[in-house]
N, C-alpha and C positions, 0 to 999 in steps of 0.2 A: 179363828181367823177374823170373825166379825168383831170381836172385842179389840183386835189390833187395829182394825180400820176406823173404829169410832173416834179415838183420840186424833188420828191423822186428819179425819174430816173436820173435827172441831178446830184443830190448829189451822187448817186451810181456810176455814171460815173467819178465824180471828186474824189471820196474817194480814189481809188488806187493811184492817183498821189500825193494827199496830204499825204497819209499814207507813201508812199515811201520817200517823202521829210522828213517827221518827223522821220522815222526810220533811214534814212541816217544821219540826223543831230545828232540824239542820238548816233549812232555808231561812228561818228567822235568825239563827246565829250568823249565817253568811250575810244576811241583809244588814244586820247591825254592824258586822265587821267592815263590810264595804262602805257603809255610811260613815263610819268613823274614819276609815282610810281616806274617803273623799273629802271629809271635813278637814283632815290634817293636810291633804294635798292643797286644798284651797287656801288654808291658813298660810302654808309655806309660800304659795304663789303670791298672795297679797303682800306678804312680808318682804318680798323682793322690791316692792315700791319704797321701802324704807332705806334702801341703799344710798340714794342721793342725799337723804337727810343725814345718814351716818357720815358720809364724806364731807358734807357741809359742816357738821359738828366738829369732825376731826380737823378740818382746815381752819375753821374759826378758832378752835382751842389752840392749835399750834401757832397761828398768827398772833393771837392775844398773848401767849406765853413769850413769843419772840419779841414782840413790841414792849412788853413789860420788862423783859430782861435788858433790852437796849435802853429803855427809859431809866432803869435803876443805875445803869452804868453812866449815863449822861448826867444823872443827878449828882454824881460825885465831882463834876466839873465846878470849880469854885466860881462864885458870883453869878454866872449865867446858867448854872445847872438847872435851877427850878424852872426858868423860862423855857429852856429847851426840852424839858421833860414833859411839859403839858401836852404838846401835840401827840407825843407817843402814847401817853396815858389815854388820851381821847380815842386814838386809833385802836388801842387795846380794848377799850370799852366797846367800841363798835364791833370789833372782831368777836368779843364775847356775846354780843347780841346776835351776831350771825350764827354762832355756835348754838345759842339758845333756840333760834329759829329752826335749826337742823334737828334739835332734840324734840321740839314741838311737832315737827313733821313726822318723826319716828313714832311719837305717842299717838298721833292721829292714825297712822298706818296700823299700829298695833291694835288700837281699838276697832278699826275697821276689819282687820283680819279676824279678830275674835268674834265680832258680831256676825260676820258672814259665815264663819265656820259653824257657829251655834245655830244660826238660821237654817243652814243646810241640814243640821241634825234634827231640827224640830219635827219635820214631817215623818221621816222614817222611824224615829224613836217614838213619836206620838202614835203611829200605827201599832207598834209593838206594845206600848204601855196601855193604850186605851181600846185596842181591838183584839190583838192576839192574846195578851195576858189575861184579860177577864174571861175569854172563852176557855183558855187553858185551865184556869182556876175553877171555872164552872164544871168542866169535864172531870177534873180531879175530885171535886166534891161529889159529883154524881157517881163516879166510879168507886170512890171510897164507900159511899152509902150502899151502892149495889153489892159490893164485895161483902159488906157486913150482913146484908139481908139474905144473901144466897144460902147461908148455912141453916136458916130456919124455915119451917114450913110456911108460917105466916109471911115471912119475907119473900118467899117464892110467889105467894099469891099477889103481893104488892108488885113484884117485878112483872108478873104476868099481866096484871091490870095496866101497868104503864106501857107494856108492849102493845096491848090492845089499843091504847090511846095514841101512841106515837109511831109505831112501826108501819111501813107501807102495807097497803091491802094485799099486794101480790105476795108478800112474805107471809102474811097472816093466813091467807087462803091455802097456802102450801101445807100448813099444819093441819087445817081442817076447813072444808068449805063452809061449815057452820061453826066457826071457832068461838064466836061469842056465846052461843048457846052451850057449847061444850064446857066453856069456862064457867058459865053460870051453874051448870050441874056439878061443878067441882071435879071434872074428869082429871085424874092425876097426870095422865100422859099429856093432855093438852096444857095443863098448868106448867108442867115441867118444860114442855117445848116452848111455851111463850116466855117463861123465865129465861131459858137458855138463849132465846132470840134477843131479848133485851140485854143480857150480859155480853153476848157476842157483839152487839152493836156498840158497846162501850169498850170492846177490846179485852174483855175479861173471860176467864175460863168458866164455862157453865158448871 
C-alpha cells in the first residue's frame, strides 16, 4: 500500500509545476494569436482609408480614357482636328494626374497600415522573444541537465547541493531540521530527498 502511495505523492508534487508550465505556454500562444489578430484588424481598419483614393484613381483613369477616346475621334476631323484635339488631350493628362494622386494616397495608407500593425506587434512579440523565450530555454537546459544527473550518484549529490542553495528554507527544514549537516555527512536519505526536491521543482520525476 505504501509503495502505491509514493508515486501518487510524487505526481501530486510535480503536477503544479507541470500545470504552470502548460498554462504559461498556452497563455503565450493565446497572447501571440490575439496580438496577430489585433494587428490584422488594425491593418484592415486603416486600409479603409484607402477607399477614397481607389475611387479617385478609378474616376481619374476612366475620365482620362474617355477624353483620350474623344480626342482620338476628333483628331480624324480634317484640317481642324489637331486644334480641337489639344484641349481634350490636356484634360486627359489632368485626369491622369488625378488618378496618380489617388494611387499615391493609397500607397500612403498602405504604408501607414503596415507601420501601425507592425508597431502593434512589437511589444507583445518582444515580451515573448526577450522575456518568455529565454526563460523557457533556460528551464529546458536546467531540466535537461538535471535529467542527465539524476541517474548517477555523483549527479544526485550535485542536485542535492543545488537544492540547498536555491530551494526555500521551509522545504529544506521539512527534510531535516539540520539538513546541511546531514548533507555534509553524506546521509543517503537526505541526499536523495534533496535531489528529489530539486527535480520536482523542475517538474521532473525523482
